C-alpha angles and dihedrals in degrees: 000000000000122000111272094028117108122233091245092053092047090049092051091048092049092050091046092050093048094046097044105032112017103037095053090054092045091050092048093052098029094238133136126235109216117203112215125208110232134195118269090248091058101041140007096211131052094026097137130044092242090059090053090047090052090054093045091051092047091051091047097198129129086221094068115069141150134272112199112211107200092200094055090037090059095038090055092044092237119174130248086228088069089060089051090052093048096040096118092054102046114108105161140023129202117204130199134138114274094192093050099049099262096315122156113273114265135176110277096010092135098253124122099225089158090069090055094045092047090050091050089052090047092055092044096247090138089060096053134070092259117135134224125200136175110242101182145127125261114230116237093248096053140065123238094240091054092050091049093049092048092049092048089052090052092054096042088058095054 
């Protein structure tokens, strides 16, 4: 939110904008607007999943949901409990390594992807039409397709 604007005012403006401008377009075209949590350095609102959940609940529309970004989630030290609380509103998940500066997941990269995957199974995300994508950087010495294949192998083994 802009300097000089309180969090509460920014929250109210965001809810107003979503209800009055975004939701009507989403309804018309039958699409969903997914709110993504971002790192504190990139945004000063919607940094944690619970903040996104608060906005989604205030808007009260099935056309406004949550996108969980695992990189920002970890960077902001969010809790897995927040995913449990928001489970019915999550429609997409971005995955990248937090430890390795947004790199594609690889075997032995130091991340605990199993904890995330087990939680997604626990909340039934694997039984819904929710999506997961890798939103990560490709190292200079690798090709995109190799990174994607390696990451897919990591997750298939969980």
